[in-house]
C-alpha positions in Angstrom: -0.3 0.1 0.0 1.2 3.5 -0.9 -0.2 7.1 -1.0 1.6 10.6 -2.3 2.0 13.2 -0.1 3.7 17.2 -0.5 1.4 18.1 -3.5 0.6 22.2 -3.9 -1.5 24.0 -5.8 0.5 25.1 -8.9 -0.1 28.3 -11.8 0.8 28.3 -15.5 0.7 31.6 -17.6 -0.4 30.6 -20.8 -0.4 33.4 -24.4 -2.2 33.2 -27.2 -1.7 35.2 -29.9 -3.3 36.1 -33.2 -2.0 38.2 -35.9 -2.4 39.5 -39.2 0.1 40.7 -41.7 0.5 42.8 -44.7 3.2 42.2 -47.4 4.1 44.5 -50.4 7.1 43.0 -53.0 8.8 44.4 -55.4 11.1 41.8 -58.0 13.5 42.6 -60.8 13.7 39.6 -63.3 16.5 39.2 -65.6 16.2 36.6 -68.5 12.6 35.7 -67.7 14.3 33.2 -65.1 16.6 35.1 -63.0 14.3 37.4 -60.0 15.3 39.0 -57.3 12.5 40.3 -54.7 12.5 42.9 -51.7 9.5 42.3 -49.2 8.4 44.7 -46.4 5.6 43.2 -44.3 3.7 45.1 -41.5 1.9 42.6 -38.5 -0.5 43.4 -35.8 -1.1 41.0 -33.2 -3.5 41.2 -30.5 -2.6 38.5 -27.5 -4.3 37.3 -24.8 -3.7 35.5 -21.3 -5.0 33.1 -19.4 -3.7 31.4 -16.0 -4.2 28.0 -15.2 -4.1 25.8 -11.7 -3.6 22.5 -11.0 -1.6 20.6 -8.0 1.7 18.9 -8.8 4.5 18.3 -6.5 7.2 20.3 -4.5 9.6 20.1 -7.2 10.5 18.0 -10.6 11.2 14.4 -8.9 9.0 12.2 -8.2 6.3 12.5 -5.5 6.8 11.4 -1.8 5.3 7.8 -1.4 5.0 5.8 1.8 5.0 2.1 1.3 3.1 -0.3 4.1 5.1 -3.3 4.0 3.9 -6.3 6.0 7.0 -8.5 6.8 8.3 -8.3 10.1 11.5 -7.2 10.7 13.9 -5.4 13.1 14.4 -1.6 13.3 17.8 -2.6 11.5 15.9 -4.7 9.0 13.9 -2.7 8.1 16.2 0.3 7.4 18.0 -2.2 5.4 15.0 -3.7 3.2 13.8 0.4 2.4 16.8 1.5 1.3 17.3 -1.4 -1.0 13.9 -1.5 -1.9 12.7 2.6 -2.4 14.4 5.6 -0.1 14.7 5.1 3.5 12.4 4.4 6.0 9.8 7.0 6.6 10.0 10.1 8.3 7.0 11.8 9.4 6.4 15.8 8.7 3.8 17.2 10.2 0.0 16.2 11.6 -1.3 16.3 7.8 1.1 14.0 6.9 0.5 11.6 10.5 -3.4 11.7 9.6 -2.7 10.3 6.4 -0.5 7.4 7.4 -2.6 7.0 10.5 -5.5 6.4 7.8 -3.1 3.7 5.6 -1.9 1.5 8.8 -5.4 1.3 9.8 -6.8 0.1 6.1 -4.4 -2.5 6.3 -5.0 -3.8 9.7 -1.1 -2.9 10.7 -1.3 -2.6 14.9 2.0 -0.9 14.8 4.9 -0.2 12.8 8.8 1.0 12.6 9.5 4.6 11.2 13.1 5.9 11.4 13.5 7.1 14.5 15.8 5.9 16.4 17.5 7.4 19.6 21.6 9.6 19.0 23.5 11.0 21.3 23.1 14.6 20.8 20.3 16.7 22.4 19.6 19.8 20.9 16.6 22.2 20.9 14.1 22.2 18.7 10.5 23.4 18.3 7.4 21.5 18.0 5.9 23.2 14.9 7.9 21.5 12.0 7.2 23.4 8.6 9.6 24.3 6.2 7.9 27.7 5.4 6.6 28.7 8.3 10.2 30.0 8.8 13.0 32.6 7.7 16.5 32.1 8.1 18.0 31.5 11.0 14.4 32.2 12.8 14.4 28.6 14.5 17.8 29.7 16.3 16.2 32.8 18.3 16.3 32.2 21.9 15.4 34.4 24.7 16.5 32.4 27.8 15.8 33.9 31.5 20.0 34.4 32.8 21.4 31.1 33.4 18.9 29.1 31.6 18.9 26.5 30.8 20.3 24.8 33.4 19.2 21.8 34.0 19.9 18.0 32.6 15.9 16.4 32.2 14.3 20.1 31.8 13.7 19.3 28.3 10.4 21.5 27.6 10.6 25.2 27.8 7.8 27.9 29.6 7.8 31.5 29.3 7.5 34.2 32.7 8.0 37.9 31.7 9.8 37.8 27.7 12.2 35.2 29.7 12.9 31.5 28.6 13.3 28.5 31.3 13.7 24.7 31.0 11.3 22.7 32.7 10.2 18.7 33.2 8.0 18.2 30.8 5.9 16.5 32.6 5.1 19.7 34.8 2.1 20.9 35.2 1.1 24.6 33.7 -1.0 26.5 31.3 0.0 27.0 27.7 -0.3 29.0 24.5 -1.2 27.4 21.3 0.2 28.8 17.9 -3.3 28.6 15.1 -2.4 29.5 11.5 -5.7 30.3 11.0 -6.1 33.0 12.5 -3.4 36.1 11.5 -5.4 38.2 13.7 -5.2 36.8 17.2 -2.6 34.0 16.3 -1.5 33.0 19.7 -4.2 30.8 22.2 -3.8 30.7 26.1 -5.4 28.0 27.5 -6.2 26.2 30.9 -6.8 24.8 32.8 -2.9 23.5 32.3 -1.3 20.5 31.1 2.0 18.4 31.3 4.2 19.8 27.9 3.4 16.7 25.6 -0.5 16.9 26.9 -0.5 20.5 25.7 1.5 19.7 22.4 -1.1 17.0 21.9 -4.3 19.7 22.3 -3.0 22.6 20.2 -2.8 20.0 17.7 -6.1 18.9 17.6 -8.3 22.4 18.6 -5.6 24.9 16.4 -2.3 24.5 14.9 0.9 23.4 17.5 2.5 24.9 20.8 3.5 28.4 19.9 7.2 28.6 18.3 8.7 32.3 19.0 10.7 33.1 15.8 11.6 37.0 16.9 11.7 39.4 20.0 8.3 40.9 18.6 6.1 37.6 18.3 7.9 37.3 22.0 6.7 40.3 22.9 3.3 38.9 22.3 3.3 35.8 23.6 4.3 37.2 27.0 1.3 39.6 26.4 -1.1 36.9 26.1 -0.6 35.2 29.5 -3.3 36.1 31.8 -2.2 38.0 35.1 -2.0 35.4 37.7 -0.1 33.4 35.4 3.4 32.1 36.2 5.0 30.1 33.5 3.2 29.2 30.7 4.6 26.3 27.6 5.5 27.4 24.6 6.6 24.8 22.0 10.3 24.7 22.0 12.0 21.2 23.3 14.8 19.2 23.5 15.8 15.5 22.2 18.1 13.2 21.1 15.9 11.9 18.7 17.6 11.0 14.9 15.8 10.5 11.6 17.2 7.3 9.3 17.5 9.4 6.1 19.2 12.4 8.7 16.2 14.7 7.8 16.0 17.3 10.0 12.3 17.6 10.9 11.4 18.0 14.9 7.8 16.8 14.8 7.0 14.0 17.1 3.9 12.6 18.3 3.8 10.7 22.0 1.8 8.4 23.1 0.8 9.6 26.9 4.1 8.2 29.1 6.2 8.3 25.8 9.1 7.7 25.2 9.8 5.8 28.8 13.0 4.1 28.3 15.1 3.1 30.9 18.2 2.2 29.6 20.4 5.7 28.5 23.0 2.9 27.3 20.7 0.9 25.1 19.5 1.5 21.5 15.4 2.3 21.2 13.5 3.0 18.0 9.8 4.3 17.1 7.1 2.4 16.4 3.9 4.0 14.9 0.2 2.4 16.0 -2.7 2.3 14.9 -4.0 5.0 16.8 -1.2 7.4 15.3 0.8 7.7 18.3 4.4 6.8 19.1 5.7 4.4 21.0 9.9 3.5 21.9 11.1 0.1 22.0 13.5 -2.3 21.6 14.9 -2.2 17.7 15.7 -5.6 18.3 12.0 -6.1 18.1 10.3 -7.3 14.9 7.5 -5.6 13.4 5.7 -4.6 10.4 7.1 -0.9 9.2 6.6 1.9 6.6 8.9 2.8 3.9 9.1 5.7 1.9 10.8 7.1 -2.1 11.0 9.6 -3.9 11.7 13.3 -2.4 13.6 13.4 0.5 11.6 14.8 3.7 11.3 17.7 6.3 9.8 20.0 3.3 6.3 20.0 5.1 4.1 23.2 4.0 1.6 25.2 5.5 -1.3 25.5 2.6 -2.3 28.9 3.5 1.3 30.5 3.8 
């Protein structure tokens, strides 16, 4: 089973011209068999243009497709299979893509399957909202930490207080700010009662777009202003982890089941399974389950259709 993703509306400008030409020629003949002619032509053209729109891929390459492979393999064996037969194990960029994959695995009766995510060694800060055209150059790197922050190992999620950022344990309960990409007038929504960071992320994705990203100081002030007068810290979308995609994609999209990831041995290698509910669990990479491959364009190109 496969499906194509990442299509967008493209436009083609067509120009049609109708021309009428009048020519006058003067000829001089020698011996009735050799003639030299000079012609002058005047043309009048009327042109019209029309705009044709349609659905096309993001590039001239083959549109990206996902394949559910109903063979049971370990994560490493699945990775090798995908690289031999297709491109790689699946990378997932955004909720729209997540919902499409969820629909396919449910239709295939697959309860769980490997995707391309496994734990690595380098923790890095990244935004929950993993959409390419949402960020301009260097906007994913904007930070406004309070003095001495971030300051603790294990505090992998970010809150904002008085315009300054603080790292916190992700299981802390606090109010949070969602971003709604379809509301250009009031894009930031304060939500209470509070939730832990993962539940807040899930709520924002279901009700709005995602937890709020902060791309610059102006947005930092806007989000700070959304906080209620009695609010302390509120969650935003910045988090850190060490998970890495098989194909090297930088996608920061995650969709954990409640309580996940819950691996207990930092020295052990864990890989990610997607379940029929669309939520993700970590598991030992040696277990044999079904898996999802992709082929075509390299991922990391999620797009907002309204931008």
